Every structure is written in C-alpha cells, then in structure tokens.
C-alpha positions as CSV (number, residue, x, y, z in Angstrom):
1,M,0.0,0.0,0.0
2,T,1.1,3.6,-0.6
3,S,0.1,6.8,1.0
4,R,0.3,10.1,-0.8
5,V,-1.3,13.5,-1.6
6,L,-3.5,13.1,-4.6
7,P,-2.9,15.8,-7.2
8,I,-6.0,17.8,-8.2
9,E,-5.7,16.4,-11.7
10,E,-6.4,12.9,-10.3
11,W,-9.4,13.9,-8.0
12,D,-11.7,12.3,-10.6
13,R,-10.2,8.9,-9.6
14,M,-11.8,8.9,-6.2
15,P,-14.6,6.4,-5.8
16,E,-17.0,9.1,-4.6
17,A,-17.2,12.6,-5.8
18,L,-15.9,15.3,-3.4
19,D,-18.6,16.7,-1.1
20,P,-20.1,20.1,-2.2
21,L,-18.7,21.2,1.2
22,I,-15.1,20.7,0.1
23,M,-15.7,22.4,-3.2
24,A,-17.1,25.4,-1.2
25,L,-13.9,25.5,0.8
26,S,-11.6,26.6,-2.0
27,P,-10.5,23.3,-3.5
28,G,-7.2,24.8,-4.6
29,S,-6.1,25.0,-1.0
30,C,-7.2,21.4,-0.1
31,R,-5.0,18.4,0.1
32,V,-6.7,15.1,-0.6
33,L,-4.8,12.4,1.3
34,V,-5.1,8.9,-0.1
35,V,-4.0,5.3,0.6
36,E,-3.8,3.2,-2.5
37,D,-3.5,-0.6,-2.8
38,A,-2.4,-1.8,-6.3
39,G,-3.5,1.6,-7.7
40,E,-6.9,1.5,-6.2
41,I,-7.9,4.3,-3.7
42,V,-8.9,2.5,-0.5
43,G,-8.8,5.4,1.9
44,R,-9.3,9.2,1.7
45,W,-9.0,12.1,4.1
46,I,-9.3,15.8,3.0
47,L,-7.1,18.4,4.7
48,F,-7.9,22.1,4.2
49,P,-7.1,25.4,6.0
50,V,-10.0,27.0,7.6
51,L,-10.8,30.1,9.7
52,H,-13.3,29.1,12.4
53,A,-15.8,31.7,13.7
54,E,-17.6,30.4,16.8
55,A,-19.9,31.4,19.7
56,V,-22.0,34.0,18.0
57,D,-24.5,35.5,20.5
58,I,-26.9,38.4,20.4
59,A,-28.7,39.8,23.5
60,P,-32.3,38.7,23.6
61,A,-33.7,42.2,23.2
62,Y,-31.7,42.6,19.9
63,R,-32.6,39.3,18.3
64,K,-34.7,39.1,15.2
65,R,-34.2,42.8,14.5
66,G,-31.4,42.3,12.1
67,G,-29.1,45.2,13.0
68,V,-26.7,43.4,15.3
69,A,-26.5,40.3,13.2
70,R,-25.8,42.4,10.0
71,R,-23.0,44.3,11.9
72,L,-21.5,41.1,13.2
73,L,-21.6,39.5,9.8
74,S,-20.0,42.6,8.1
75,L,-17.3,42.8,10.7
76,M,-16.6,39.0,10.4
77,Y,-16.3,39.3,6.6
78,R,-13.9,42.2,6.9
79,S,-11.8,40.5,9.5
80,A,-11.7,37.2,7.6
81,R,-10.5,39.0,4.4
82,E,-7.9,40.9,6.5
83,L,-6.6,37.5,7.7
84,G,-6.4,36.3,4.1
85,F,-9.4,33.9,4.1
86,D,-12.3,33.8,1.7
87,R,-14.3,31.1,3.6
88,V,-15.2,30.8,7.3
89,W,-16.2,27.6,9.2
90,T,-18.9,28.3,11.7
91,A,-21.6,26.5,13.6
92,S,-25.1,27.1,15.0
93,D,-26.3,26.3,18.4
94,S,-29.7,28.0,18.2
95,E,-32.6,28.2,15.8
96,D,-32.0,32.0,15.4
97,V,-28.4,31.5,14.2
98,T,-29.5,28.6,11.9
99,R,-32.1,30.8,10.4
100,I,-29.5,33.5,9.7
101,L,-27.0,31.1,8.2
102,A,-29.6,29.3,6.1
103,H,-30.6,32.5,4.3
104,P,-29.9,31.9,0.6
105,S,-28.0,35.2,0.2
106,L,-25.2,34.0,2.5
107,G,-24.4,30.8,0.5
108,A,-23.6,28.9,3.7
109,V,-23.2,25.1,3.2
110,P,-24.4,22.9,6.2
111,V,-21.9,20.4,7.5
112,P,-23.5,17.0,8.1
113,A,-20.9,15.8,10.6
114,L,-20.1,15.6,14.3
115,P,-17.2,18.0,14.8
116,F,-14.0,17.1,16.8
117,V,-10.8,19.0,17.6
118,L,-7.9,16.6,16.9
119,P,-4.6,17.6,18.4
120,V,-1.7,17.2,15.9
121,K,0.8,14.7,17.4
122,G,4.0,13.1,16.3
123,R,4.2,10.0,14.1
124,V,1.5,7.4,14.8
C-alpha cells in the first residue's frame, strides 16, 4: 500500500465525488490524502485550511431585529478578508443562528458531521 497526496488532476479517480462542502472550501487549498492498494484508492481524508468563527451571541432584546446580526456579519467578513481567508467555518447552536446562516443570500453550506478537535501529534 502507498500513502500520498492526490494531485488535483487525479481527483476524478476517487470512488466518490468530493462533497459540495469541500468544493465550497476553496479546492485549490485542499490536500486530498489517499491510501492506495495496487493503484486503487482504498482510503481518503481531506485536509484544508479554515478560519473558524464560533460562539455568536446576540442579546435577547436585539434578536430578530437584524441590525446586530448584520453588523457582526459585516465585521466578520472584513476580519476574515484581512486574515487572508475567503471562507469561514462556523456552527449554529440555536434556531435563530441557523435561520440566519440558512438564508440563501449567504451561501452557507451545512456540514453533516459531528465535529471534533484533533490535536496534531508526532508520528503514529
């Protein structure tokens, strides 16, 4: 078996197409890690840089009025651009935040996964 980073030109070799999520995360900055056995891809893991925005909160008296959410969103966009990112990974822990993120004008893509933080350690 061999392990390698699959060049973008070979992404069509993967048994399953890339998730729309990965395509939304700037595929040019992704690394598709594969394990091959006799030329067949038998394992895949996708690595990509991401800016994570978390713990959005708006005081109850200011919810559903739009002003605070719009200002936070505008400031987050500006800050992300200043940091060199064109995508932001975020999460929702309330119906209000989900409603905002699901608005078609934002183009947010839901992540169907249980998130984990995995510390990077030495060789396994």
